[in-house]
N, CA, C and O atoms as a Tinker XYZ file with bonds, in Angstrom:
   424  protein
     1  N    133.642000  134.408000  108.332000    73     2
     2  CA   134.498000  133.155000  108.485000    64     1     3
     3  C    135.956000  133.349000  108.443000    63     2     4     5
     4  O    136.725000  132.720000  109.171000    81     3
     5  N    136.360000  134.312000  107.498000    73     3     6
     6  CA   137.793000  134.978000  107.561000    64     5     7
     7  C    138.141000  135.659000  108.791000    63     6     8     9
     8  O    139.270000  135.511000  109.259000    81     7
     9  N    137.061000  136.574000  109.501000    73     7    10
    10  CA   137.374000  137.131000  110.617000    64     9    11
    11  C    137.373000  135.959000  111.718000    63    10    12    13
    12  O    138.169000  136.159000  112.636000    81    11
    13  N    136.891000  135.198000  111.766000    73    11    14
    14  CA   136.985000  134.161000  112.663000    64    13    15
    15  C    138.507000  133.254000  112.718000    63    14    16    17
    16  O    139.105000  132.889000  113.730000    81    15
    17  N    138.780000  133.100000  111.693000    73    15    18
    18  CA   140.206000  132.513000  111.251000    64    17    19
    19  C    141.211000  133.283000  111.800000    63    18    20    21
    20  O    142.250000  132.750000  112.192000    81    19
    21  N    141.003000  134.635000  111.885000    73    19    22
    22  CA   141.975000  135.608000  112.021000    64    21    23
    23  C    142.196000  135.442000  113.559000    63    22    24    25
    24  O    143.305000  135.203000  114.037000    81    23
    25  N    140.783000  135.622000  114.475000    73    23    26
    26  CA   140.734000  135.753000  115.507000    64    25    27
    27  C    141.318000  134.524000  116.372000    63    26    28    29
    28  O    141.970000  134.693000  117.403000    81    27
    29  N    141.002000  133.265000  115.821000    73    27    30
    30  CA   141.704000  132.016000  116.229000    64    29    31
    31  C    143.089000  132.190000  116.549000    63    30    32    33
    32  O    143.618000  131.948000  117.634000    81    31
    33  N    143.788000  132.761000  115.201000    73    31    34
    34  CA   145.223000  132.518000  114.891000    64    33    35
    35  C    145.714000  133.534000  116.023000    63    34    36    37
    36  O    146.616000  133.144000  116.765000    81    35
    37  N    145.156000  134.863000  116.210000    73    35    38
    38  CA   145.771000  135.827000  117.255000    64    37    39
    39  C    145.513000  135.283000  118.643000    63    38    40    41
    40  O    146.389000  135.426000  119.495000    81    39
    41  N    144.389000  134.675000  118.935000    73    39    42
    42  CA   144.143000  134.155000  120.325000    64    41    43
    43  C    145.263000  133.007000  120.393000    63    42    44    45
    44  O    145.941000  132.972000  121.420000    81    43
    45  N    145.478000  132.195000  119.524000    73    43    46
    46  CA   146.362000  130.958000  119.655000    64    45    47
    47  C    147.941000  131.604000  119.954000    63    46    48    49
    48  O    148.772000  130.949000  120.584000    81    47
    49  N    148.180000  132.745000  119.503000    73    47    50
    50  CA   149.582000  133.321000  119.487000    64    49    51
    51  C    149.615000  133.850000  121.003000    63    50    52    53
    52  O    150.601000  133.730000  121.731000    81    51
    53  N    148.438000  134.437000  121.369000    73    51    54
    54  CA   148.378000  135.027000  122.648000    64    53    55
    55  C    148.483000  133.864000  124.152000    63    54    56    57
    56  O    148.859000  134.020000  125.313000    81    55
    57  N    147.986000  132.816000  123.439000    73    55    58
    58  CA   148.244000  131.827000  124.300000    64    57    59
    59  C    149.733000  131.250000  124.142000    63    58    60    61
    60  O    150.121000  130.490000  125.029000    81    59
    61  N    150.348000  131.467000  123.383000    73    59    62
    62  CA   151.799000  130.949000  123.295000    64    61    63
    63  C    152.659000  132.030000  124.019000    63    62    64    65
    64  O    153.857000  131.787000  124.163000    81    63
    65  N    152.237000  132.997000  124.405000    73    63    66
    66  CA   152.846000  134.112000  125.117000    64    65    67
    67  C    153.341000  135.365000  124.308000    63    66    68    69
    68  O    154.267000  136.074000  124.700000    81    67
    69  N    152.708000  135.556000  123.252000    73    67    70
    70  CA   152.836000  136.557000  122.326000    64    69    71
    71  C    151.668000  137.287000  121.885000    63    70    72    73
    72  O    151.018000  137.101000  120.856000    81    71
    73  N    151.470000  138.222000  122.886000    73    71    74
    74  CA   150.310000  139.218000  122.867000    64    73    75
    75  C    150.025000  140.305000  121.888000    63    74    76    77
    76  O    148.935000  140.790000  121.586000    81    75
    77  N    151.370000  140.630000  121.397000    73    75    78
    78  CA   151.255000  141.708000  120.423000    64    77    79
    79  C    150.174000  141.727000  119.285000    63    78    80    81
    80  O    149.306000  142.599000  119.259000    81    79
    81  N    150.261000  140.726000  118.342000    73    79    82
    82  CA   149.232000  140.594000  117.421000    64    81    83
    83  C    147.893000  140.561000  117.903000    63    82    84    85
    84  O    147.067000  141.133000  117.193000    81    83
    85  N    147.440000  139.953000  119.080000    73    83    86
    86  CA   145.888000  139.957000  119.742000    64    85    87
    87  C    145.612000  141.338000  120.057000    63    86    88    89
    88  O    144.587000  141.871000  119.633000    81    87
    89  N    146.788000  142.206000  121.054000    73    87    90
    90  CA   146.249000  143.474000  121.081000    64    89    91
    91  C    146.061000  144.553000  119.953000    63    90    92    93
    92  O    145.306000  145.516000  120.090000    81    91
    93  N    146.896000  144.284000  118.699000    73    91    94
    94  CA   146.790000  144.838000  117.532000    64    93    95
    95  C    145.649000  144.441000  116.792000    63    94    96    97
    96  O    145.158000  145.263000  116.018000    81    95
    97  N    145.080000  143.165000  116.918000    73    95    98
    98  CA   143.805000  142.908000  116.391000    64    97    99
    99  C    142.800000  143.676000  117.327000    63    98   100   101
   100  O    142.086000  144.483000  116.731000    81    99
   101  N    142.645000  143.587000  118.478000    73    99   102
   102  CA   141.778000  144.095000  119.285000    64   101   103
   103  C    141.726000  145.502000  118.962000    63   102   104   105
   104  O    140.567000  145.908000  118.879000    81   103
   105  N    142.760000  146.514000  118.720000    73   103   106
   106  CA   142.564000  147.601000  118.474000    64   105   107
   107  C    141.963000  147.924000  117.080000    63   106   108   109
   108  O    141.069000  148.757000  116.929000    81   107
   109  N    142.533000  147.187000  116.048000    73   107   110
   110  CA   141.841000  147.692000  114.925000    64   109   111
   111  C    140.469000  146.998000  114.674000    63   110   112   113
   112  O    139.761000  147.294000  113.711000    81   111
   113  N    140.251000  146.378000  115.283000    73   111   114
   114  CA   138.803000  145.785000  115.626000    64   113   115
   115  C    137.761000  146.793000  116.238000    63   114   116   117
   116  O    136.557000  146.885000  115.998000    81   115
   117  N    138.441000  147.419000  116.974000    73   115   118
   118  CA   137.629000  148.588000  117.931000    64   117   119
   119  C    137.380000  149.717000  116.975000    63   118   120   121
   120  O    136.312000  150.311000  116.830000    81   119
   121  N    138.764000  149.982000  116.200000    73   119   122
   122  CA   138.905000  151.259000  115.154000    64   121   123
   123  C    137.473000  151.073000  114.370000    63   122   124   125
   124  O    136.520000  151.853000  114.373000    81   123
   125  N    137.616000  149.652000  113.611000    73   123   126
   126  CA   136.612000  149.443000  112.539000    64   125   127
   127  C    135.112000  149.834000  112.920000    63   126   128   129
   128  O    134.301000  150.472000  112.250000    81   127
   129  N    134.958000  149.196000  114.357000    73   127   130
   130  CA   133.417000  149.398000  114.787000    64   129   131
   131  C    133.439000  150.859000  115.099000    63   130   132   133
   132  O    132.299000  151.285000  114.915000    81   131
   133  N    134.193000  151.754000  115.469000    73   131   134
   134  CA   133.904000  153.047000  115.658000    64   133   135
   135  C    133.635000  153.897000  114.133000    63   134   136   137
   136  O    132.863000  154.840000  113.959000    81   135
   137  N    134.468000  153.285000  113.188000    73   135   138
   138  CA   134.263000  153.875000  111.720000    64   137   139
   139  C    132.921000  153.555000  111.247000    63   138   140   141
   140  O    132.165000  154.426000  110.817000    81   139
   141  N    132.623000  152.360000  111.317000    73   139   142
   142  CA   131.245000  152.056000  110.920000    64   141   143
   143  C    129.957000  152.815000  111.649000    63   142   144   145
   144  O    128.871000  153.033000  111.113000    81   143
   145  N    130.354000  153.169000  113.024000    73   143   146
   146  CA   129.308000  153.985000  114.050000    64   145   147
   147  C    129.326000  155.348000  113.213000    63   146   148   149
   148  O    128.245000  155.819000  112.860000    81   147
   149  N    130.485000  155.978000  112.895000    73   147   150
   150  CA   130.588000  157.248000  112.602000    64   149   151
   151  C    129.938000  157.576000  111.250000    63   150   152   153
   152  O    129.706000  158.746000  110.946000    81   151
   153  N    129.705000  156.765000  110.607000    73   151   154
   154  CA   129.180000  156.808000  109.137000    64   153   155
   155  C    127.649000  156.431000  108.797000    63   154   156   157
   156  O    127.127000  156.341000  107.686000    81   155
   157  N    127.092000  156.243000  110.041000    73   155   158
   158  CA   125.729000  156.131000  110.010000    64   157   159
   159  C    124.677000  157.098000  110.207000    63   158   160   161
   160  O    124.704000  157.787000  111.227000    81   159
   161  N    123.688000  157.246000  109.298000    73   159   162
   162  CA   122.990000  158.164000  109.319000    64   161   163
   163  C    122.110000  158.343000  110.574000    63   162   164   165
   164  O    121.321000  157.448000  110.877000    81   163
   165  N    122.216000  159.482000  111.328000    73   163   166
   166  CA   121.368000  159.507000  112.658000    64   165   167
   167  C    120.029000  160.138000  112.557000    63   166   168   169
   168  O    119.067000  159.635000  113.137000    81   167
   169  N    119.901000  161.440000  111.700000    73   167   170
   170  CA   118.873000  162.296000  111.621000    64   169   171
   171  C    118.557000  162.618000  110.360000    63   170   172   173
   172  O    119.536000  163.061000  109.759000    81   171
   173  N    117.445000  162.566000  109.635000    73   171   174
   174  CA   117.219000  162.985000  108.366000    64   173   175
   175  C    115.808000  163.571000  108.317000    63   174   176   177
   176  O    115.073000  163.135000  109.203000    81   175
   177  N    115.364000  164.298000  107.633000    73   175   178
   178  CA   114.202000  165.111000  107.008000    64   177   179
   179  C    114.013000  165.157000  105.813000    63   178   180   181
   180  O    114.978000  165.040000  105.059000    81   179
   181  N    112.665000  165.348000  105.290000    73   179   182
   182  CA   112.112000  165.316000  104.231000    64   181   183
   183  C    112.904000  166.250000  103.279000    63   182   184   185
   184  O    113.111000  167.380000  103.722000    81   183
   185  N    113.383000  165.960000  102.033000    73   183   186
   186  CA   114.279000  166.502000  101.301000    64   185   187
   187  C    115.706000  166.461000  101.508000    63   186   188   189
   188  O    116.451000  167.033000  100.712000    81   187
   189  N    116.121000  165.879000  102.438000    73   187   190
   190  CA   117.724000  165.741000  102.698000    64   189   191
   191  C    118.104000  164.504000  101.333000    63   190   192   193
   192  O    117.232000  163.830000  100.784000    81   191
   193  N    119.362000  164.452000  101.054000    73   191   194
   194  CA   119.807000  163.746000  100.178000    64   193   195
   195  C    120.845000  162.755000  100.773000    63   194   196   197
   196  O    121.583000  163.168000  101.668000    81   195
   197  N    120.953000  161.453000  100.329000    73   195   198
   198  CA   121.598000  160.504000  100.992000    64   197   199
   199  C    122.222000  159.644000   99.858000    63   198   200   201
   200  O    121.862000  159.683000   98.681000    81   199
   201  N    123.245000  158.832000  100.393000    73   199   202
   202  CA   123.752000  157.655000   99.529000    64   201   203
   203  C    123.002000  156.479000   99.893000    63   202   204   205
   204  O    122.958000  156.118000  101.068000    81   203
   205  N    122.409000  155.855000   98.973000    73   203   206
   206  CA   121.791000  154.617000   99.256000    64   205   207
   207  C    122.096000  153.365000   98.392000    63   206   208   209
   208  O    122.219000  153.493000   97.174000    81   207
   209  N    122.211000  152.233000   98.958000    73   207   210
   210  CA   122.790000  151.085000   98.163000    64   209   211
   211  C    121.164000  150.416000   97.297000    63   210   212   213
   212  O    120.200000  150.046000   97.968000    81   211
   213  N    121.173000  150.396000   96.285000    73   211   214
   214  CA   119.795000  149.993000   95.475000    64   213   215
   215  C    120.048000  148.316000   95.457000    63   214   216   217
   216  O    121.016000  147.666000   95.853000    81   215
   217  N    118.871000  147.923000   94.881000    73   215   218
   218  CA   118.871000  146.226000   95.045000    64   217   219
   219  C    119.615000  145.586000   94.337000    63   218   220   221
   220  O    119.708000  144.387000   94.599000    81   219
   221  N    120.530000  146.221000   93.020000    73   219   222
   222  CA   121.556000  145.670000   92.409000    64   221   223
   223  C    123.066000  146.111000   93.158000    63   222   224   225
   224  O    124.096000  146.096000   92.484000    81   223
   225  N    123.080000  146.427000   94.332000    73   223   226
   226  CA   124.155000  146.742000   94.885000    64   225   227
   227  C    125.000000  147.766000   94.388000    63   226   228   229
   228  O    126.222000  147.659000   94.279000    81   227
   229  N    124.350000  148.722000   94.100000    73   227   230
   230  CA   125.091000  150.041000   93.433000    64   229   231
   231  C    124.569000  151.203000   94.264000    63   230   232   233
   232  O    123.411000  151.486000   94.571000    81   231
   233  N    125.664000  151.772000   94.535000    73   231   234
   234  CA   125.491000  153.019000   95.492000    64   233   235
   235  C    125.089000  154.206000   94.639000    63   234   236   237
   236  O    125.727000  154.630000   93.675000    81   235
   237  N    123.991000  154.670000   95.098000    73   235   238
   238  CA   123.231000  155.796000   94.253000    64   237   239
   239  C    122.769000  157.182000   95.308000    63   238   240   241
   240  O    122.474000  157.087000   96.499000    81   239
   241  N    122.801000  158.212000   94.641000    73   239   242
   242  CA   122.067000  159.203000   95.273000    64   241   243
   243  C    120.731000  159.088000   95.581000    63   242   244   245
   244  O    120.098000  158.429000   94.756000    81   243
   245  N    119.979000  159.611000   96.699000    73   243   246
   246  CA   118.610000  159.614000   96.772000    64   245   247
   247  C    118.287000  160.616000   97.674000    63   246   248   249
   248  O    119.021000  161.049000   98.563000    81   247
   249  N    116.896000  161.048000   97.348000    73   247   250
   250  CA   116.451000  162.035000   98.117000    64   249   251
   251  C    115.242000  161.661000   99.017000    63   250   252   253
   252  O    114.235000  161.182000   98.495000    81   251
   253  N    115.320000  161.882000  100.455000    73   251   254
   254  CA   114.238000  161.488000  101.279000    64   253   255
   255  C    112.920000  162.260000  100.973000    63   254   256   257
   256  O    112.881000  163.490000  100.976000    81   255
   257  N    111.939000  161.543000  100.732000    73   255   258
   258  CA   110.802000  162.111000  100.319000    64   257   259
   259  C    109.797000  162.039000  101.462000    63   258   260   261
   260  O    108.966000  162.945000  101.528000    81   259
   261  N    109.781000  161.153000  102.287000    73   259   262
   262  CA   109.083000  161.065000  103.692000    64   261   263
   263  C    109.773000  160.497000  104.778000    63   262   264   265
   264  O    110.514000  159.535000  104.573000    81   263
   265  N    109.643000  160.911000  105.781000    73   263   266
   266  CA   110.011000  160.107000  106.983000    64   265   267
   267  C    109.046000  159.742000  107.820000    63   266   268   269
   268  O    108.276000  160.605000  108.242000    81   267
   269  N    108.909000  158.346000  108.227000    73   267   270
   270  CA   107.668000  157.651000  109.016000    64   269   271
   271  C    108.290000  157.695000  110.368000    63   270   272   273
   272  O    109.477000  157.369000  110.369000    81   271
   273  N    107.868000  157.961000  111.315000    73   271   274
   274  CA   108.131000  157.710000  112.541000    64   273   275
   275  C    107.364000  156.527000  113.077000    63   274   276   277
   276  O    106.137000  156.472000  112.992000    81   275
   277  N    108.183000  155.473000  113.693000    73   275   278
   278  CA   107.577000  154.201000  114.116000    64   277   279
   279  C    108.065000  154.048000  115.532000    63   278   280   281
   280  O    109.104000  154.517000  115.998000    81   279
   281  N    107.068000  153.249000  116.204000    73   279   282
   282  CA   107.274000  152.931000  117.609000    64   281   283
   283  C    108.258000  151.976000  118.061000    63   282   284   285
   284  O    108.906000  152.068000  119.104000    81   283
   285  N    108.338000  150.866000  117.031000    73   283   286
   286  CA   109.322000  149.884000  117.632000    64   285   287
   287  C    110.427000  149.682000  117.036000    63   286   288   289
   288  O    111.172000  148.752000  117.345000    81   287
   289  N    110.731000  150.697000  115.912000    73   287   290
   290  CA   112.133000  150.542000  115.451000    64   289   291
   291  C    112.724000  152.259000  114.917000    63   290   292   293
   292  O    112.195000  153.232000  115.454000    81   291
   293  N    113.381000  152.383000  114.282000    73   291   294
   294  CA   114.159000  153.763000  113.745000    64   293   295
   295  C    113.090000  154.070000  112.812000    63   294   296   297
   296  O    112.150000  153.346000  112.485000    81   295
   297  N    113.393000  155.347000  112.400000    73   295   298
   298  CA   112.361000  155.934000  111.300000    64   297   299
   299  C    112.443000  155.129000  110.311000    63   298   300   301
   300  O    113.356000  154.308000  110.229000    81   299
   301  N    111.394000  155.263000  109.322000    73   299   302
   302  CA   111.305000  154.415000  108.135000    64   301   303
   303  C    111.363000  155.542000  107.109000    63   302   304   305
   304  O    110.608000  156.511000  107.181000    81   303
   305  N    112.344000  155.380000  106.085000    73   303   306
   306  CA   112.237000  156.447000  105.123000    64   305   307
   307  C    111.954000  155.987000  103.693000    63   306   308   309
   308  O    112.363000  154.911000  103.255000    81   307
   309  N    111.104000  157.017000  102.870000    73   307   310
   310  CA   110.546000  156.793000  101.595000    64   309   311
   311  C    111.570000  157.247000  100.818000    63   310   312   313
   312  O    111.800000  158.422000  101.107000    81   311
   313  N    112.354000  156.798000   99.880000    73   311   314
   314  CA   113.447000  157.289000   99.265000    64   313   315
   315  C    113.214000  157.190000   97.948000    63   314   316   317
   316  O    112.613000  156.192000   97.548000    81   315
   317  N    113.632000  158.182000   97.035000    73   315   318
   318  CA   113.484000  158.422000   95.635000    64   317   319
   319  C    115.186000  158.364000   94.857000    63   318   320   321
   320  O    115.981000  159.260000   95.143000    81   319
   321  N    115.470000  157.579000   94.183000    73   319   322
   322  CA   116.755000  157.579000   93.683000    64   321   323
   323  C    116.740000  158.746000   92.450000    63   322   324   325
   324  O    115.822000  158.802000   91.632000    81   323
   325  N    117.854000  159.632000   92.445000    73   323   326
   326  CA   117.922000  160.603000   91.682000    64   325   327
   327  C    118.064000  160.091000   90.310000    63   326   328   329
   328  O    118.768000  159.087000   90.197000    81   327
   329  N    117.409000  160.698000   88.991000    73   327   330
   330  CA   117.490000  160.429000   87.812000    64   329   331
   331  C    116.838000  159.080000   87.348000    63   330   332   333
   332  O    117.011000  158.598000   86.228000    81   331
   333  N    116.058000  158.518000   88.350000    73   331   334
   334  CA   115.472000  157.041000   88.170000    64   333   335
   335  C    113.754000  157.249000   88.255000    63   334   336   337
   336  O    113.265000  158.189000   88.882000    81   335
   337  N    112.948000  156.258000   87.548000    73   335   338
   338  CA   111.659000  156.402000   87.272000    64   337   339
   339  C    111.188000  156.117000   88.786000    63   338   340   341
   340  O    111.820000  155.312000   89.472000    81   339
   341  N    110.082000  156.784000   89.282000    73   339   342
   342  CA   109.644000  156.507000   90.502000    64   341   343
   343  C    109.226000  155.159000   90.919000    63   342   344   345
   344  O    109.121000  155.016000   92.137000    81   343
   345  N    108.949000  154.072000   90.133000    73   343   346
   346  CA   108.833000  152.896000   90.319000    64   345   347
   347  C    109.816000  152.234000   91.143000    63   346   348   349
   348  O    109.511000  151.290000   91.871000    81   347
   349  N    111.032000  152.714000   91.048000    73   347   350
   350  CA   112.240000  152.190000   91.664000    64   349   351
   351  C    112.326000  152.708000   93.143000    63   350   352   353
   352  O    113.175000  152.150000   93.839000    81   351
   353  N    111.445000  153.858000   93.820000    73   351   354
   354  CA   111.329000  154.339000   94.952000    64   353   355
   355  C    111.284000  153.019000   95.961000    63   354   356   357
   356  O    110.817000  151.918000   95.668000    81   355
   357  N    111.880000  153.404000   97.206000    73   355   358
   358  CA   112.032000  152.334000   98.248000    64   357   359
   359  C    111.647000  152.703000   99.533000    63   358   360   361
   360  O    111.992000  153.835000   99.870000    81   359
   361  N    110.899000  151.907000  100.495000    73   359   362
   362  CA   111.072000  152.267000  101.675000    64   361   363
   363  C    112.355000  151.455000  102.563000    63   362   364   365
   364  O    112.604000  150.273000  102.323000    81   363
   365  N    113.016000  152.128000  103.460000    73   363   366
   366  CA   113.930000  151.848000  104.232000    64   365   367
   367  C    114.261000  152.382000  105.290000    63   366   368   369
   368  O    114.216000  153.612000  105.338000    81   367
   369  N    114.705000  151.606000  106.488000    73   367   370
   370  CA   115.047000  152.217000  107.881000    64   369   371
   371  C    116.301000  152.823000  107.760000    63   370   372   373
   372  O    117.309000  152.516000  107.124000    81   371
   373  N    115.955000  153.979000  108.694000    73   371   374
   374  CA   117.301000  154.749000  108.794000    64   373   375
   375  C    118.445000  154.030000  109.097000    63   374   376   377
   376  O    119.506000  154.303000  108.535000    81   375
   377  N    118.350000  153.077000  109.979000    73   375   378
   378  CA   119.733000  152.259000  110.451000    64   377   379
   379  C    120.125000  151.189000  109.689000    63   378   380   381
   380  O    120.955000  150.377000  110.098000    81   379
   381  N    119.402000  151.092000  108.214000    73   379   382
   382  CA   119.904000  150.063000  107.343000    64   381   383
   383  C    121.390000  150.299000  106.757000    63   382   384   385
   384  O    121.876000  151.408000  106.536000    81   383
   385  N    121.967000  149.164000  106.563000    73   383   386
   386  CA   123.473000  149.130000  106.320000    64   385   387
   387  C    123.410000  149.716000  104.954000    63   386   388   389
   388  O    124.489000  150.222000  104.644000    81   387
   389  N    122.386000  149.820000  103.933000    73   387   390
   390  CA   122.250000  150.413000  102.558000    64   389   391
   391  C    121.994000  151.835000  102.701000    63   390   392   393
   392  O    121.608000  152.364000  101.658000    81   391
   393  N    122.095000  152.534000  103.628000    73   391   394
   394  CA   122.009000  154.041000  103.657000    64   393   395
   395  C    123.172000  154.834000  104.525000    63   394   396   397
   396  O    123.536000  154.690000  105.692000    81   395
   397  N    123.576000  155.670000  103.550000    73   395   398
   398  CA   125.184000  156.540000  104.146000    64   397   399
   399  C    124.946000  158.000000  104.102000    63   398   400   401
   400  O    124.044000  158.447000  103.393000    81   399
   401  N    125.539000  158.605000  104.666000    73   399   402
   402  CA   125.505000  160.042000  104.507000    64   401   403
   403  C    125.941000  160.537000  102.976000    63   402   404   405
   404  O    126.892000  159.989000  102.419000    81   403
   405  N    125.268000  161.498000  102.395000    73   403   406
   406  CA   125.770000  161.941000  100.874000    64   405   407
   407  C    127.131000  161.997000  100.797000    63   406   408   409
   408  O    127.751000  162.613000  101.664000    81   407
   409  N    127.711000  161.438000   99.872000    73   407   410
   410  CA   129.076000  161.807000   99.470000    64   409   411
   411  C    129.844000  160.744000  100.073000    63   410   412   413
   412  O    131.017000  160.828000   99.707000    81   411
   413  N    129.654000  159.854000  100.794000    73   411   414
   414  CA   130.237000  158.718000  101.325000    64   413   415
   415  C    130.677000  157.651000  100.534000    63   414   416   417
   416  O    131.764000  157.079000  100.618000    81   415
   417  N    129.691000  157.406000   99.704000    73   415   418
   418  CA   130.095000  156.094000   98.685000    64   417   419
   419  C    129.982000  156.671000   97.180000    63   418   420   421
   420  O    130.532000  156.099000   96.238000    81   419
   421  N    129.269000  157.780000   97.041000    73   419   422
   422  CA   129.092000  158.248000   95.626000    64   421   423
   423  C    130.079000  159.338000   95.401000    63   422   424
   424  O    130.141000  159.899000   94.308000    81   423
């Protein structure tokens, strides 16, 4: 909602003949999108460690126990949270926003 409000403000300024804020907003938006893509996990194998956001929204270290190849989507990962009971293990797709390279959030 805030992003849309900012977008409307810079578009209004552009329409009034002040394109500087609009151009800066476009540039920052593009850099943010590039930053998000650069910190996605692209390839993992069993035994790799990752940062994973648990169901309580806390970033933890996890080990990839199993990688399941799927036809319709990215790889499905079976993850074990380090230092926790196996009952908390989860399946998560590699392209999930809850998966990041090790050390990025922890």
